[in-house]
Steps between C-alpha positions, in 0.01 A plus 500: 500500500767379758515192708468134397180434700342824378575411135346141543194653663459758226543238222229283680262794511555563129433137415179510719378813327595423131473127483289362781228758525152347527367790282542414145555854387795536734682194359807568292834348404788608723812516310838498696865482425729364768844666442827355628793734467839338431732554798300795595680635802846435338428703185386832638730784371589677818564838342157495331342406831674781680410751222138390517491540884644842461248601236219392714613728785706246716788713621715571810651257739292208390607508142856575608498194734354273226758605242776456761372147584544409132809707407758262644305177435729220410442135407700178426425173337540178663653227270602163627484620864727794410413868476619717212633839565230751600359730243275808499139459406307777313168323458252318718338569840596295806346143543346466836490868589172621633509808279556315173133412422399850554780629278411259236131592508601867478718429200192345330260771610465627140392154375124542547515803268596254228135363482301527186335835485298424194225335714279704746396179679694418809517221740311641803483397866264732674592849378860415438651402160731199530739456216779294673603351827867537606687360796877492500584345158166329452268672261151415361361719221118521424418595146129542413501284183720276284579790272575726803729226635717487182535872509608500866758232433650712238501808734651290779773392270576862415511577879735230574742611226501849638550368855768253423286213615417172334211260525540122566274373223502148633344614825276770352151373436164607376181397691139562409266462798163391351230242509507396144840355452625782280867527426724705276689350200722789380646715770866608462766682690811603312392278215474202734166315548387506866335190651160499678444371855198302590254699697372238737820434690551862623138550580512184720802647677331833558173336624692282756 
């Protein structure tokens, strides 16, 4: 899913279906993990990005132009109002560039495959399975159960290692949307305990 407004709307629809349904048999817990990637745009390995674009059939002038745009990319560091000598960058996509969110989403396009395949129960909206929402570097993952959540966390960790990305654990939170005050006590990522968000605050924002 792309677009911040679309993502908020989809999340609101999922909460209405799985948490606020007036039909008791439709009420469930909606597990979610809000992921924050550490310095997401700055850490993308450019050669891996170009190789992935090429493997997915992106060729010709567009790819040549993209590679050219990044081939002579130089940066400098400002220290005490003075700039260091310019140096060549080999990682990261450009901040503020209109193409960067799309390139980042493309680089993460394999992430939904790292869901837990052990469960045949999906989060559904209409006839579509929704396992995550992704816009730029903001990601929300929807496991189907607490056990499913821990498995997905482990799989996401493996994905990040392969993709040379890292997760900011201080900003990565678990939230369970429910009507009974349920929370998780032992959910970990890379041997670090993840904290839970309170459900009511976000639901109030979505309802406003």
